[in-house]
C-alpha positions as CSV (number, residue, x, y, z in Angstrom):
1,M,70.5,88.8,94.8
2,I,73.4,91.1,94.1
3,R,75.8,88.6,95.6
4,F,74.7,85.9,93.2
5,A,74.8,88.3,90.2
6,A,78.4,89.0,91.1
7,F,79.2,85.3,91.3
8,A,77.6,84.6,88.0
9,L,79.9,87.3,86.5
10,L,82.9,85.8,88.2
11,A,82.1,82.3,87.0
12,A,81.7,83.6,83.4
13,L,85.1,85.3,83.6
14,A,86.7,82.1,85.0
15,A,85.3,80.1,82.1
16,V,86.3,82.6,79.4
17,P,89.5,84.5,80.6
18,V,90.9,87.4,78.7
19,Q,93.5,85.8,76.4
20,A,97.0,87.3,75.6
21,K,95.9,87.6,72.0
22,D,93.0,89.9,73.0
23,L,95.3,92.2,75.0
24,L,97.9,92.4,72.3
25,D,95.3,93.2,69.6
26,H,94.0,96.0,71.8
27,V,97.5,97.4,72.3
28,I,98.3,97.3,68.5
29,A,95.0,99.0,67.7
30,A,95.7,101.7,70.3
31,V,99.3,102.3,69.4
32,D,99.1,102.0,65.6
33,P,96.6,99.7,63.7
34,T,99.0,99.4,60.8
35,L,101.2,97.3,63.1
36,A,98.8,94.3,62.7
37,P,101.2,92.4,60.4
38,A,103.9,92.7,63.1
39,R,101.8,91.0,65.7
40,P,104.0,87.8,65.9
41,L,107.1,89.9,66.1
42,I,105.7,92.1,69.0
43,E,104.6,89.0,71.0
44,C,108.0,87.4,70.6
45,L,109.9,90.5,71.6
46,A,107.6,91.0,74.6
47,G,108.3,87.4,75.7
48,G,112.0,88.1,76.0
49,G,113.1,87.0,72.6
50,E,116.3,88.2,70.9
51,A,115.5,90.7,68.1
52,E,117.1,88.7,65.2
53,R,115.5,85.4,66.2
54,C,112.1,87.1,66.6
55,A,112.4,88.7,63.2
56,L,113.2,85.4,61.6
57,D,110.5,83.5,63.4
58,A,107.9,86.2,62.6
59,A,109.0,86.2,58.9
60,K,108.6,82.4,58.7
61,E,105.1,82.7,60.3
62,Q,104.2,85.4,57.7
63,G,104.9,82.9,54.9
64,V,106.5,83.9,51.7
65,G,108.4,87.2,51.8
66,A,110.1,89.2,54.6
67,L,108.2,90.8,57.5
68,P,107.3,94.3,56.3
69,I,108.0,95.8,59.8
70,G,111.2,95.1,61.7
71,P,112.2,95.1,65.4
72,A,114.0,98.4,65.1
73,D,110.8,100.2,64.1
74,D,109.9,102.8,66.8
75,R,106.2,101.8,66.7
76,V,107.1,98.2,67.3
77,Q,109.3,99.1,70.2
78,K,106.5,101.3,71.7
79,A,103.9,98.5,71.2
80,V,106.2,95.9,72.8
81,A,106.8,98.2,75.9
82,V,103.1,99.0,76.3
83,F,102.0,95.4,75.9
84,A,104.6,94.1,78.4
85,A,103.6,96.7,80.9
86,A,99.8,96.1,80.5
87,R,100.4,92.3,80.6
88,D,102.3,92.7,83.9
89,G,99.8,95.1,85.4
90,D,102.2,98.1,85.4
91,W,99.7,100.8,84.5
92,P,101.8,103.8,85.4
93,K,104.3,102.5,82.9
94,V,101.6,102.0,80.3
95,L,100.6,105.7,80.8
96,Q,104.2,106.9,80.7
97,I,105.1,105.1,77.5
98,G,101.8,105.1,75.6
99,G,100.2,108.3,76.8
100,P,96.7,109.0,78.1
101,V,94.8,107.9,74.9
102,V,96.6,104.6,74.6
103,A,96.3,103.9,78.4
104,E,92.6,104.7,78.3
105,T,91.9,102.6,75.2
106,V,93.7,99.5,76.4
107,A,92.4,99.7,80.0
108,C,88.8,100.2,78.8
109,A,89.1,97.4,76.3
110,I,90.2,94.7,78.7
111,L,87.4,95.4,81.3
112,P,85.2,92.3,81.5
113,L,82.0,94.3,81.7
114,Q,79.1,94.8,79.3
115,G,76.5,97.3,78.4
116,P,76.0,100.7,80.2
117,V,78.2,99.6,83.1
118,K,81.2,99.3,80.8
119,G,80.5,102.7,79.4
120,A,80.4,104.2,82.9
121,A,83.6,102.3,83.8
122,C,85.4,103.7,80.8
123,A,84.3,107.2,81.8
124,I,85.8,106.5,85.3
125,I,89.1,105.4,83.7
126,R,89.2,108.6,81.6
127,H,88.5,110.7,84.7
128,V,91.2,109.0,86.8
129,I,93.8,109.4,84.0
130,S,93.1,113.1,83.8
131,K,92.8,113.8,87.5
132,K,94.5,111.0,89.6
133,A,96.7,109.0,87.2
134,S,98.7,107.4,90.0
135,L,95.6,105.5,91.0
136,L,94.9,104.0,87.6
137,G,96.1,100.5,88.4
138,N,94.1,100.3,91.7
139,V,91.0,101.8,90.0
140,L,91.2,99.3,87.1
141,A,91.5,96.4,89.6
142,A,88.3,97.7,91.4
143,L,86.4,98.1,88.1
144,K,87.2,94.6,87.0
145,G,85.0,93.3,89.8
146,P,83.4,95.7,89.8
147,D,83.9,96.6,93.4
148,W,82.1,100.0,93.7
149,W,82.9,100.1,97.5
150,R,86.7,99.9,96.8
151,L,86.2,102.6,94.1
152,F,84.6,104.9,96.6
153,E,87.5,104.3,99.0
154,L,89.9,105.3,96.2
155,L,88.1,108.3,94.8
156,G,85.9,109.5,97.7
157,T,82.8,111.4,97.0
158,E,83.9,112.4,93.5
159,S,83.0,108.8,92.5
160,C,79.4,109.4,93.3
161,A,78.9,111.3,90.0
162,L,80.6,108.5,88.1
163,I,79.0,105.3,89.5
164,P,76.0,104.2,87.4
165,N,72.7,104.7,89.1
166,E,71.1,101.4,88.1
167,G,71.2,97.8,89.0
168,A,73.8,96.6,91.5
169,A,75.9,99.7,90.9
170,G,72.8,101.8,91.8
171,V,72.4,100.0,95.1
172,A,76.1,100.5,95.9
173,R,75.8,104.2,95.0
174,E,72.8,104.7,97.2
175,V,74.7,103.1,100.1
176,L,78.0,104.8,99.6
177,C,76.9,108.2,98.6
178,G,73.8,108.6,100.8
179,T,73.4,109.3,104.5
180,L,75.1,106.0,105.5
181,A,78.5,107.3,104.3
182,Q,78.1,110.3,106.5
183,V,77.1,108.1,109.5
184,L,80.2,105.9,109.0
185,A,82.4,109.0,108.9
186,E,80.7,110.3,112.1
187,V,81.4,107.0,113.8
188,Q,85.0,107.1,112.9
189,Q,85.3,110.7,114.0
190,W,83.7,110.1,117.3
191,A,86.1,107.1,117.9
192,K,89.0,109.5,117.3
193,T,87.4,112.1,119.6
194,L,86.9,109.6,122.4
195,G,90.5,108.3,121.9
196,G,91.7,111.9,122.1
197,G,89.9,112.3,125.4
198,L,91.6,109.1,126.8
199,V,95.0,110.5,125.8
200,A,94.3,113.9,127.3
201,G,93.4,112.4,130.7
202,S,90.4,111.8,133.0
203,D,89.4,115.5,133.4
204,A,89.2,116.0,129.6
205,L,87.4,112.7,129.2
206,E,84.8,113.5,131.9
207,N,84.1,116.8,130.2
208,L,83.7,115.0,126.9
209,V,81.3,112.4,128.4
210,F,79.3,114.5,130.8
211,G,79.6,118.0,129.4
212,D,79.2,121.3,131.2
213,D,75.6,122.0,130.4
214,S,72.5,121.1,132.4
215,H,72.3,118.0,130.3
216,M,74.5,116.3,127.8
217,P,74.0,117.4,124.1
218,Y,71.8,115.0,122.2
219,D,74.5,114.0,119.6
220,R,77.0,113.3,122.4
221,Y,74.5,111.1,124.2
222,F,73.7,109.3,121.0
223,A,77.3,108.6,120.3
224,L,78.0,107.4,123.8
225,Y,74.9,105.3,124.5
226,W,73.3,104.4,121.2
227,Q,76.1,104.0,118.7
228,P,77.8,101.2,120.8
229,W,74.8,99.1,119.9
230,Y,75.3,99.4,116.1
231,H,77.0,96.0,115.8
232,Y,74.4,94.2,118.0
233,G,71.5,95.8,116.1
234,T,73.0,95.3,112.6
235,A,73.9,91.6,113.4
236,R,70.4,90.7,114.4
237,A,68.8,92.8,111.6
238,Y,71.1,91.1,109.0
239,R,70.0,87.7,110.3
240,G,66.3,88.6,110.3
241,Q,66.1,88.4,114.1
242,E,64.3,90.7,116.6
243,W,66.8,93.3,117.8
244,H,64.8,96.0,119.6
245,T,64.9,94.4,123.0
246,A,68.3,95.5,124.2
247,P,68.2,99.0,122.6
248,G,64.8,99.3,124.3
249,R,66.6,99.4,127.6
250,V,68.8,102.1,126.2
251,Y,65.6,104.1,125.4
252,D,64.3,103.7,128.9
253,R,67.6,104.8,130.5
254,C,67.7,107.7,128.0
255,V,64.3,108.9,129.2
256,D,65.5,108.6,132.8
257,Y,68.6,110.6,132.1
258,F,67.0,113.6,130.3
259,D,64.1,113.5,132.8
260,A,66.7,113.9,135.6
261,H,68.4,116.8,133.7
262,N,65.9,119.5,133.6
263,Q,63.4,118.0,131.0
264,Y,59.8,117.1,131.6
265,R,59.4,113.4,131.2
266,S,57.1,113.8,128.2
267,T,59.8,115.9,126.5
268,A,62.4,113.3,127.5
269,R,60.3,110.6,125.8
270,K,60.1,112.7,122.6
271,T,63.8,113.3,122.7
272,C,64.7,109.7,123.2
273,G,62.1,108.5,120.7
274,N,63.8,110.7,118.0
275,L,67.2,109.1,118.9
276,R,65.7,105.6,118.7
277,D,64.2,106.3,115.3
278,K,67.6,107.6,114.1
279,F,69.3,104.5,115.5
280,D,66.7,102.3,113.7
281,R,67.2,103.9,110.3
282,Q,71.0,103.6,110.6
283,V,71.0,100.0,111.7
284,Q,68.7,99.1,108.8
285,G,71.1,101.0,106.5
286,F,74.1,99.0,107.8
287,A,72.3,95.7,107.2
288,A,71.5,96.8,103.7
289,A,75.1,97.9,103.1
290,L,76.8,94.6,104.1
291,P,75.8,92.7,101.0
292,V,77.2,95.5,98.8
293,A,80.5,95.3,100.8
294,V,80.6,91.5,100.6
295,D,79.8,91.5,96.8
296,G,82.6,93.9,96.1
297,Y,85.1,91.9,98.2
298,F,84.1,88.7,96.5
299,A,84.3,90.1,93.0
300,T,87.8,91.5,93.3
301,V,89.4,89.1,95.8
302,A,87.8,85.7,95.3
303,K,88.9,85.2,91.7
304,P,92.6,85.9,92.3
305,A,92.5,83.9,95.6
306,A,90.7,81.0,93.9
307,R,93.2,81.0,91.1
308,I,96.1,80.8,93.5
309,A,94.3,78.1,95.5
310,A,93.7,76.0,92.3
311,I,97.4,76.4,91.2
312,S,98.5,75.4,94.7
313,T,96.9,71.9,94.2
314,W,98.8,71.2,91.0
315,G,100.5,67.9,91.2
316,K,98.7,66.9,94.4
317,P,96.1,64.2,94.8
318,A,92.5,65.4,95.5
319,S,92.0,65.9,99.2
320,G,88.2,65.4,99.2
321,G,87.9,68.1,101.9
322,P,87.1,71.9,101.6
323,P,88.8,73.7,98.8
324,P,92.3,75.0,99.5
325,G,92.6,78.4,101.0
326,E,88.9,78.5,102.1
327,K,89.6,79.2,105.8
328,L,92.1,81.9,105.0
329,F,89.7,83.5,102.5
330,V,86.9,83.7,105.0
331,M,89.2,85.1,107.7
332,V,90.6,87.8,105.4
333,C,87.0,88.6,104.2
334,E,86.1,89.4,107.8
335,T,89.1,91.6,108.3
336,D,88.2,93.5,105.1
337,L,84.5,93.9,106.1
338,R,85.6,95.3,109.5
339,Q,87.4,98.0,107.7
340,R,84.6,98.7,105.2
341,V,81.8,98.7,107.7
342,P,83.4,99.8,111.0
343,F,81.5,99.8,114.3
344,P,82.6,101.2,117.7
345,E,84.6,98.6,119.6
346,V,83.1,97.3,122.8
347,S,84.4,99.7,125.5
348,E,83.9,100.0,129.2
349,V,85.3,103.5,129.5
350,P,81.9,105.2,129.9
351,C,81.0,102.6,132.5
352,L,84.1,103.3,134.5
353,L,83.3,107.0,134.5
354,L,79.7,106.4,135.6
355,D,80.9,104.2,138.4
356,E,83.4,106.9,139.5
357,R,80.7,109.6,139.4
358,A,78.4,107.4,141.5
359,K,81.2,107.1,144.2
360,Q,81.6,110.9,144.1
361,F,77.9,111.5,144.8
362,G,77.7,108.8,147.4
363,K,74.3,107.5,148.5
364,N,72.2,110.5,147.5
365,M,69.7,110.5,144.6
366,F,72.3,111.3,141.9
367,G,74.8,108.7,143.3
368,G,72.1,106.0,143.1
369,M,71.2,107.1,139.5
370,Y,74.8,106.9,138.4
371,A,75.4,103.6,140.1
372,T,72.4,102.1,138.3
373,M,73.6,103.5,135.0
374,A,77.1,102.1,135.6
375,K,75.7,98.6,136.4
376,A,73.6,98.7,133.3
377,C,76.5,99.9,131.2
378,F,78.8,97.0,132.2
379,S,75.9,94.6,131.5
380,D,75.4,96.1,128.1
381,A,79.1,96.0,127.2
382,A,78.9,92.2,127.7
383,A,75.7,91.9,125.6
384,R,77.1,93.9,122.8
385,D,79.9,91.4,122.2
386,V,77.9,89.5,119.5
387,Q,79.4,86.2,118.4
388,P,79.8,85.3,115.6
389,T,80.3,88.9,114.4
390,V,78.1,90.2,111.7
391,W,81.2,90.4,109.4
392,A,81.9,86.7,110.1
393,S,78.2,85.8,109.3
394,A,78.3,87.7,106.0
395,C,81.6,86.1,105.0
396,E,80.5,82.5,105.9
397,E,77.9,82.8,103.1
398,L,80.7,83.0,100.6
399,R,82.1,79.5,101.4
400,P,80.1,77.6,98.7
401,M,80.6,80.4,96.2
402,Y,84.4,80.3,96.8
403,G,84.4,76.5,96.4
404,Q,82.7,76.9,93.0
405,A,85.2,79.6,92.0
406,V,88.1,77.3,92.9
407,A,86.6,74.5,90.7
408,G,86.2,76.9,87.8
409,E,89.8,78.1,88.2
410,A,91.0,74.5,88.2
411,L,89.3,73.9,84.8
412,W,90.8,77.1,83.5
413,L,94.3,75.9,84.7
414,I,93.9,72.6,82.9
415,A,92.9,74.3,79.7
416,T,95.6,77.0,79.9
417,V,98.4,74.4,80.6
418,G,97.1,72.4,77.6
419,K,97.3,75.4,75.3
420,L,100.9,76.2,76.5
421,K,101.9,72.6,75.9
422,G,100.5,72.9,72.4
423,R,102.9,75.8,71.9
424,G,105.9,73.7,72.8
425,C,106.2,74.5,76.5
426,T,107.1,71.8,79.0
427,I,105.6,71.4,82.4
428,D,107.2,70.5,85.7
429,D,104.9,69.1,88.3
430,A,107.4,69.3,91.2
431,V,110.2,71.6,92.5
432,N,112.7,70.2,95.0
433,G,110.6,67.1,95.3
434,K,107.4,68.9,96.3
435,P,104.4,69.4,94.0
436,A,104.5,72.7,92.2
437,L,103.8,74.1,88.8
438,R,106.6,75.4,86.6
439,I,106.2,76.1,82.9
440,H,109.3,76.3,80.6
441,C,108.8,77.9,77.2
442,A,111.7,78.1,74.7
443,D,109.5,80.1,72.3
444,P,109.4,83.8,73.5
445,A,105.9,84.3,72.2
446,A,104.7,81.3,74.2
447,H,106.5,82.6,77.2
448,S,104.7,85.9,76.7
449,A,101.4,84.0,76.6
450,C,102.3,82.3,79.8
451,R,103.1,85.6,81.5
452,S,99.7,87.0,80.4
453,A,97.8,83.9,81.7
454,F,99.5,83.9,85.1
455,H,99.7,87.6,85.8
456,P,100.5,88.9,88.5
457,N,102.5,85.8,89.5
458,A,104.1,85.1,86.2
459,D,107.6,85.2,87.6
460,K,106.7,82.3,89.9
461,Y,105.3,80.0,87.2
462,C,106.7,81.0,83.8
463,R,110.3,80.4,82.7
464,L,112.0,81.4,79.4
465,S,114.2,78.5,78.4
466,E,117.3,78.7,76.3
467,P,116.3,78.1,72.7
468,P,117.9,75.2,70.9
469,L,120.9,76.2,68.8
470,R,119.9,75.6,65.2
471,A,122.0,75.0,62.1
472,D,120.1,77.4,59.9
473,R,121.2,80.3,62.1
474,S,124.7,78.9,62.8
475,L,123.4,77.5,66.1
476,Q,123.8,73.9,67.2
477,Q,122.7,72.4,70.5
478,A,125.5,73.4,73.0
479,D,126.1,72.5,76.7
480,A,127.7,75.5,78.4
481,V,128.5,73.5,81.5
482,F,131.7,71.9,80.0
483,D,134.6,73.7,78.5
484,G,135.9,72.7,75.1
485,P,135.0,72.6,71.4
486,M,131.6,71.5,70.1
487,A,130.7,70.8,66.5
488,A,128.9,73.6,64.7
489,S,128.1,74.5,61.1
490,G,129.2,78.1,61.3
491,P,130.3,81.0,63.5
492,V,128.3,81.6,66.7
493,A,128.1,84.3,69.4
494,A,125.9,83.6,72.4
495,T,125.7,84.4,76.1
496,A,124.3,81.9,78.7
497,A,121.2,83.2,80.5
498,A,121.3,83.6,84.3
499,A,119.2,81.0,86.2
500,D,115.9,82.3,87.6
501,E,116.4,83.7,91.1
502,R,112.9,82.7,92.2
503,A,113.3,79.1,91.1
504,Q,116.6,78.8,92.9
505,P,116.8,81.4,95.6
506,V,120.3,80.4,96.6
507,E,122.6,79.9,93.6
508,M,125.9,80.6,91.9
509,R,125.6,82.4,88.6
510,R,128.0,81.0,86.0
511,V,129.1,83.8,83.7
512,T,130.2,82.3,80.3
513,E,131.5,83.4,77.0
514,A,130.7,81.6,73.7
515,R,133.0,82.2,70.7
516,A,133.2,80.9,67.2
517,S,136.6,79.6,66.1
518,K,137.2,77.6,62.9
519,G,133.7,76.1,62.8
520,T,133.6,75.1,66.4
521,L,131.9,76.6,69.5
522,Q,134.4,77.5,72.3
523,V,132.7,78.0,75.7
524,R,134.9,79.5,78.5
525,H,133.8,80.1,82.1
526,L,134.8,83.6,83.2
527,S,133.6,84.0,86.8
528,F,131.2,83.1,89.5
529,A,128.9,85.5,91.5
530,L,126.4,84.8,94.2
531,A,123.0,85.9,93.1
532,P,120.7,88.2,95.3
533,I,118.2,86.2,97.4
534,R,114.6,87.3,97.4
535,I,112.4,85.7,100.1
536,E,108.6,86.0,99.9
537,A,107.7,86.7,103.5
538,E,104.4,84.7,103.4
539,T,106.3,81.6,102.3
540,L,108.2,81.6,105.6
541,L,104.9,80.6,107.3
542,E,104.8,77.4,105.3
543,R,108.3,76.6,106.4
544,G,107.7,77.2,110.1
545,A,110.2,80.1,109.9
546,V,108.1,82.7,111.7
547,R,108.1,83.2,115.4
548,V,105.5,85.5,117.0
549,A,105.5,87.0,120.5
550,G,102.3,89.0,120.5
551,G,99.5,89.0,117.9
552,S,99.0,86.5,115.1
553,A,100.5,86.1,111.6
554,F,99.1,84.7,108.4
555,A,99.3,85.0,104.6
556,Q,97.0,87.7,103.2
557,P,96.0,87.9,99.5
558,M,96.7,91.4,98.2
559,S,95.3,91.3,94.6
560,G,92.4,93.5,95.7
561,F,94.7,96.3,96.4
562,G,96.7,96.3,93.1
563,P,99.5,94.4,91.4
564,H,102.3,95.7,93.5
565,W,102.7,92.8,95.9
566,S,105.0,90.0,94.6
567,G,103.4,86.6,94.8
568,D,100.1,88.6,95.1
569,A,100.2,88.2,98.9
570,Q,102.0,89.4,102.0
571,L,102.7,88.2,105.6
572,F,100.0,90.0,107.7
573,W,100.7,90.5,111.4
574,R,97.7,91.7,113.4
575,D,96.2,92.0,116.9
576,L,99.3,93.8,118.1
577,E,100.3,96.1,121.0
578,P,103.6,98.0,121.4
579,G,106.4,95.6,122.3
580,A,105.1,92.7,120.2
581,T,107.9,91.0,118.2
582,L,108.1,88.9,115.1
583,D,111.2,86.9,114.1
584,L,111.7,85.8,110.5
585,Q,114.2,83.0,110.2
586,I,116.1,83.6,107.0
587,E,118.7,81.4,105.4
588,V,122.2,82.9,104.7
589,P,124.0,80.7,102.1
590,Q,127.6,81.5,103.1
591,D,129.7,83.5,105.5
592,G,130.2,87.1,104.5
593,A,128.8,90.7,104.4
594,W,125.2,90.9,103.3
595,R,123.0,93.9,102.5
596,V,119.5,93.4,104.0
597,A,116.3,95.1,102.9
598,I,112.7,94.5,103.7
599,A,109.6,95.5,101.7
600,L,106.7,96.8,103.9
601,T,103.2,97.9,103.3
602,R,101.7,101.2,104.5
603,A,98.0,101.6,105.4
604,P,95.7,103.6,107.7
605,D,95.9,100.9,110.5
606,Y,99.6,100.0,110.3
607,G,102.0,100.6,113.1
608,A,105.6,101.8,113.6
609,L,108.5,99.3,113.7
610,E,112.1,98.9,114.9
611,F,114.4,96.2,113.6
612,E,117.2,93.8,114.5
613,V,119.2,91.7,112.0
614,D,121.0,88.7,113.4
615,Q,120.6,90.3,116.9
616,H,122.3,93.5,115.7
617,P,120.2,96.6,116.4
618,V,119.2,98.7,113.3
619,R,119.1,102.5,113.4
620,T,116.4,102.6,110.7
621,R,112.8,103.1,111.9
622,F,109.6,102.6,109.9
623,D,106.2,104.3,110.2
624,G,103.6,102.1,108.5
625,Y,100.8,104.8,108.5
626,A,99.4,106.0,105.2
627,A,96.0,107.5,104.3
628,G,95.3,104.5,102.0
629,V,96.7,101.1,101.3
630,E,100.0,101.8,99.5
631,A,102.4,99.6,97.6
632,P,105.3,98.0,99.5
633,V,108.2,100.4,100.4
634,V,111.7,98.9,100.3
635,V,113.4,99.7,103.6
636,E,117.2,99.3,103.6
637,L,118.3,97.9,107.0
638,G,122.1,98.0,106.3
639,T,125.0,95.7,105.7
640,F,125.8,92.9,108.2
641,A,128.5,90.3,108.6
642,M,126.7,87.0,109.0
643,Q,127.7,83.4,109.1
644,R,126.1,80.7,107.0
645,G,122.9,79.2,108.3
646,T,119.6,80.4,109.8
647,R,119.6,84.0,111.0
648,P,116.8,86.0,112.6
649,L,115.4,89.2,111.1
650,S,113.4,90.7,114.0
651,L,110.6,93.3,113.9
652,M,109.2,95.0,117.0
653,V,106.1,97.2,117.2
654,S,107.3,100.5,118.8
655,G,104.0,102.3,118.6
656,R,102.0,104.0,115.9
657,N,101.4,107.3,114.1
658,P,98.7,109.4,116.0
659,A,96.6,109.1,112.8
660,A,96.8,105.3,112.6
661,S,93.9,103.3,114.0
662,A,95.9,100.1,114.8
663,H,99.4,98.5,114.9
664,F,99.1,96.1,111.9
665,V,102.1,95.1,109.9
666,G,102.4,93.9,106.3
667,I,105.6,92.3,104.9
668,D,105.9,91.6,101.2
669,H,109.5,90.2,100.9
670,I,113.1,90.3,102.2
671,L,116.1,90.8,99.9
672,L,119.6,89.7,100.7
673,T,122.4,91.0,98.4
674,P,126.1,90.1,98.7
675,A,127.9,93.3,99.7
676,G,129.7,94.7,96.8
677,D,127.3,93.4,94.1
């Protein structure tokens, strides 16, 4: 029922999104309520408008009389900066410019929550600002869901005193802050301990597995022979199936083991019965925890993913098939749940040790016992490989909900585009002959509204067009492409705006000068400069410009981790071992020297990398490990002489930090800059 409550909330949010006006009103109220008459001016300036034009437009909108507050007012400048930062999701900047009170007021106001839950969420924001301000953006993203599981990942046990103890939040709190959290921590710790034994060698591992006492400690036996059945038991319990049969064999072998190691059989039965009861409680806890993890994932990831999917269909005929992005959404969901509810991976290491011990003892009683245990261990390892996984089963249930979310976002998109058209914006349905959405707004206030609506991908969809040159401001329509005089009614001074880098990644910027002379507008070209090229890594997949030797690569939505990933996604490379390589085929527009940089994500399961650019080795190395998921780090690879055309940027997995749990790689974007710019 929690899952459907989360979806109902998401559907309501899709139908009634937070408008730019709402956010700006909150900012004005927080910065200085007396700025209310300057609202049109602030919105225009935040949309990139020139101060004089914004002042004139705002005064006209005010009606008779001049605007009482001008663009040079310190309060206006502060409100513009805070609004622009909040609109673009840059909460550290909101905090820096506005201070704690403004940041808390605005962040709390825009939360799409109601009742006691909102009060608790606002208290959490206040706590984060005072204690861990750097996490404000990520915490706010989690609270918008709300995704209590993600909040717990960010704040740890201190969140237990902050999460409400009622409704869906209360269920999440019970799961996250109860004994289950301790069990998950123990599972992870044991995995590290077992891995440390593998690294240390066979003697250390045998001592870990078999111990030096007359019999193995109970906790160690439980970790080695009961915990590996977590996934099997949880999967069947989650599906409402009988799951005791296979662990029942574990109980019987447990009794045989302790009976053979200086315990009476009746005592061994009691010992193993206690272990079985412990396993039963924990499996039931895992099965109860999965819906909480799924709900949190859906609330914070589904809406941004559904919005991107709806926008991706703009200008395309209806396919009649599953909604766009559904397969990727479910796949990423499974990856996320694996991290939230980890289980020990299927391993035959204990089986191999038992087999070796059986050979050491030969054909005596102990040798036979170990041989029987080894055979059963290998059989159990195969049985524990449950397919489909419990994570996949939980995520499969989201398919119809995701489809409804995409449909809701499609309706939102139609309404939003209609409103922007009503404000004078023009809409392009194609880019370079392919269906795509681009919104051009000559009015800075409308451009600001576009940026608010399409955050965090505003740079991709919203364009601020050159305003028409108007006679009442000594501005006539001018074409800066041709040199020579153009009729005008008075003196003019203007500078042509540079073309948008994302709309035309490879371009020549034309630098011009406009000058008034005797009632005419003189436009003179001064120079040309090649613009930097920013390449979104995930888009290379669509172009077939990614070659993988080891593992698999796909586009991964990143909105659930904060606003720091451009395009709200990254290229995710997984299932890796040291030596795996990935080649990104990048287009160099002309011969010359180019500075090359790459933006990479850090996370607990990310590996270490080496690089080559156009087959030139790079000295720079990168360690992708971090205690939590961190915003992309820009790694400078150096300056390289490259010829025009397709050139490879190669990444190779060189290993991993000892603290990292895997070798994953996340690539946000690549930046090519002409040397000397």
